[in-house]
C-alpha positions in Angstrom: 237.2 140.7 125.0 233.9 141.3 126.8 230.7 142.0 125.0 228.0 143.6 127.2 225.2 142.6 124.9 226.2 138.9 125.0 226.8 139.0 128.7 223.4 140.5 129.3 221.7 137.8 127.2 223.6 135.0 129.0 222.7 136.5 132.4 219.0 136.8 131.4 219.0 133.2 130.2 219.9 132.1 133.7 216.8 133.8 135.1 214.4 132.2 132.7 211.3 130.5 134.2 211.0 127.2 132.3 209.4 124.5 134.5 207.8 122.8 131.6 210.1 122.9 128.6 213.3 123.3 130.5 214.5 125.4 127.5 216.0 128.6 128.8 216.2 131.6 126.4 217.8 135.0 127.1 217.7 138.0 124.9 219.4 141.4 125.0 218.9 144.5 123.0 221.1 147.5 122.5 219.0 150.6 121.8 220.0 153.5 119.6 220.2 155.5 122.9 223.0 153.0 124.0 221.0 151.2 126.7 221.4 147.4 127.0 218.1 145.8 128.0 217.6 142.1 128.6 214.7 139.6 128.9 214.1 135.9 129.5 211.4 133.5 128.6 208.7 132.9 131.1 206.5 129.9 130.8 203.0 129.3 132.1 201.0 126.2 132.8 198.6 127.4 130.1 201.2 127.1 127.4 200.0 129.9 125.1 200.3 132.4 127.9 204.1 132.2 128.2 206.3 135.0 127.0 209.4 134.9 124.8 212.7 136.4 126.0 212.6 138.9 123.1 209.1 140.1 124.0 210.2 140.6 127.6 213.3 142.6 126.6 211.2 144.8 124.2 208.7 145.5 127.0 211.5 146.4 129.4 213.1 148.6 126.7 209.8 150.6 126.2 209.4 151.0 129.9 213.0 152.3 130.2 212.3 154.9 127.5 214.1 153.1 124.6 212.7 153.8 121.2 214.6 151.8 118.6 216.7 148.6 118.6 220.1 148.8 117.1 221.2 145.2 117.7 219.9 142.0 119.4 221.5 138.9 120.9 219.5 135.6 121.6 220.8 132.6 123.5 219.1 129.3 123.9 219.7 125.9 125.5 220.9 124.1 122.3 223.9 123.6 120.2 222.0 125.0 117.2 221.3 128.7 116.9 218.2 129.8 118.7 216.6 132.2 116.2 213.7 134.4 117.3 210.3 132.8 116.6 208.1 134.3 113.9 206.1 136.4 116.4 209.3 137.8 117.9 210.8 138.6 114.5 207.7 140.8 114.0 208.0 142.3 117.5 211.7 143.2 116.7 210.6 144.6 113.4 208.4 147.1 115.1 211.4 148.8 116.8 214.4 147.8 114.6 216.6 150.3 112.8 217.3 149.4 109.2 220.0 146.7 108.9 219.6 145.7 112.6 221.8 142.7 113.3 220.7 139.7 115.4 223.4 137.4 116.8 222.5 134.0 118.0 225.0 132.7 120.6 225.5 129.5 122.5 225.8 129.2 126.3 229.4 130.2 126.3 228.7 133.4 124.3 230.1 132.0 121.0 228.3 133.4 118.0 226.6 130.6 116.1 224.8 132.7 113.6 224.6 136.4 112.8 222.0 137.8 110.4 220.1 141.0 109.7 216.5 141.2 110.7 215.7 141.6 107.0 217.4 138.2 106.4 215.3 136.6 109.2 212.1 138.3 108.1 212.2 139.2 104.4 209.5 141.4 102.9 208.2 142.3 106.3 205.3 144.6 107.2 206.0 147.3 109.7 205.0 150.8 110.9 206.3 152.4 107.8 203.6 150.7 105.8 200.8 152.4 107.8 199.6 156.0 107.1 200.8 158.2 109.8 
């Protein structure tokens, strides 16, 4: 059975620009509007200037008019689950619907770990904490 979200993450991973770490990451988001948006990590010789796959996907989602993330998939170049880094967990939190699921898959698309964003980022701070 085909899963468009996993397929998009795997395809994005192949486009990653990783001349330094050689660790390719792909991410794909399904928005509440039904769009599937992907991103890949992009490294830079000045290491802190690189961009994570999740950050790229979120930027592309906003540009495409997406407003909320219903589900995410992340794939990395390892046998262990490639979980979003702390910064990306917070980036996802900004747009996540309650109970948003994040699936971490291997290079074949096999799910290694599935967790809610709340499990990955408990007691998080988000837009709902700010007056508005």
